[in-house]
C-alpha positions in Angstrom: -38.9 106.6 -90.4 -37.2 103.8 -92.4 -39.4 102.5 -95.2 -42.7 103.8 -93.9 -45.4 104.4 -96.4 -48.2 106.7 -95.7 -51.3 106.3 -97.9 -55.0 105.6 -98.1 -55.7 102.0 -97.4 -57.1 99.5 -99.9 -60.5 98.0 -99.2 -58.9 94.8 -97.5 -56.5 97.1 -95.5 -59.5 99.2 -94.5 -61.2 96.2 -93.2 -58.2 95.3 -91.0 -58.4 99.0 -89.8 -62.0 98.7 -88.8 -61.1 95.5 -86.9 -58.3 97.4 -85.1 -60.8 100.3 -84.2 -63.1 98.0 -82.6 -60.2 96.3 -80.8 -58.9 99.5 -79.6 -62.3 100.8 -78.8 -61.9 104.0 -80.9 -64.7 105.9 -82.5 -66.4 103.6 -85.1 -69.1 105.9 -86.4 -69.6 106.8 -90.2 -66.1 105.1 -91.1 -65.2 105.7 -94.7 -62.0 104.4 -96.3 -61.1 107.6 -98.0 -61.1 109.5 -94.7 -58.0 107.4 -93.5 -54.3 107.6 -93.8 -52.6 104.4 -92.9 -48.9 103.7 -92.2 -47.4 100.5 -93.7 -44.0 98.9 -93.8 -43.3 96.0 -96.2 -47.1 95.7 -96.8 -48.0 95.4 -93.0 -50.4 97.8 -91.3 -48.6 99.6 -88.5 -51.1 102.3 -87.6 -53.9 104.7 -89.0 -55.7 107.9 -88.5 -58.6 109.7 -89.9 -59.6 113.3 -91.0 -63.4 113.4 -90.5 -65.2 116.4 -92.2 -68.1 117.9 -90.3 -70.4 120.7 -91.3 -68.6 123.0 -88.9 -65.1 121.7 -88.6 -62.3 119.1 -89.5 -61.8 116.5 -86.9 -58.6 114.4 -86.4 -59.8 111.1 -85.0 -59.7 107.2 -84.8 -55.8 107.4 -84.4 -54.3 104.0 -83.6 -51.0 102.2 -83.7 -50.7 98.4 -83.6 -49.4 97.5 -80.1 -46.0 96.1 -81.0 -45.3 99.1 -83.2 -46.0 101.8 -80.6 -43.5 104.3 -79.3 -41.6 104.2 -82.7 -42.8 107.4 -84.1 -45.5 105.8 -86.2 -48.4 107.9 -84.5 -46.5 111.0 -85.0 -45.9 110.3 -88.6 -49.6 109.7 -89.2 -50.6 112.9 -87.3 -48.1 114.9 -89.2 -49.4 113.6 -92.7 -53.2 114.2 -91.5 -52.2 117.7 -90.5 -50.7 118.3 -93.9 -53.8 116.9 -95.7 -56.2 119.0 -93.5 -58.0 121.9 -95.4 -58.3 124.0 -92.4 -58.0 124.2 -88.7 -58.2 120.8 -87.1 -59.9 119.7 -84.0 -59.7 116.5 -81.8 -61.0 114.9 -78.7 -58.4 112.9 -76.8 -57.2 111.6 -73.4 -53.5 112.3 -74.1 -53.1 116.1 -74.8 -49.4 115.9 -74.2 -48.9 113.7 -77.3 -50.7 116.6 -79.5 -49.0 119.5 -78.0 -45.8 119.4 -80.0 -47.8 119.5 -83.3 -49.3 122.8 -82.2 -52.6 121.6 -80.8 -53.9 123.5 -77.8 -56.6 122.7 -75.3 -59.8 124.7 -76.1 -62.9 125.4 -74.1 -64.9 126.8 -77.0 -65.4 124.4 -80.1 -67.8 123.7 -82.9 -70.9 121.7 -82.2 -69.6 118.5 -83.8 -66.7 118.5 -81.2 -69.2 118.9 -78.5 -71.1 116.0 -79.8 -67.9 114.0 -79.9 -67.0 114.9 -76.2 -70.5 113.7 -75.1 -70.2 110.5 -77.3 -66.7 109.7 -75.8 -67.8 110.4 -72.1 -70.9 108.2 -72.4 -69.9 105.4 -75.0 -66.0 105.3 -74.7 -65.6 105.3 -71.0 -61.9 105.5 -69.7 -60.4 106.6 -66.4 -58.7 109.6 -68.1 -60.5 112.9 -68.8 -61.4 113.7 -72.5 -60.1 117.0 -73.7 -60.9 119.1 -76.8 -58.0 120.5 -78.7 -57.6 122.7 -81.9 -54.7 123.3 -84.3 -54.8 126.6 -86.3 -53.6 126.1 -89.7 
């Protein structure tokens, strides 16, 4: 990833991320700047992702890449960095499990209550034609 910088966003950068989260229709609940890792090149935001700590697990969520920057490995770089930063096993809810399989995530039927709540939120609030799936990465 040529000249790609992964770091916690500044406050103005975080505001831009919040705008993208709304535009991409991602989970916008309880957003905190410190939870995010963002990818930049030459000062331009390319993508972002979030590690959200719940009482019963760590969740990887709110992953997005700017449309014109997609399919260039940026999402993979962000996920790799979030996994590196995660303190323990990581859960996620997604509609593209194939993207996360190479990182070691596996579909799970049993998951913490916070992930069950996320599944309910996604199916009722973030309605898409694809099926939402819970996944886990053992660290």
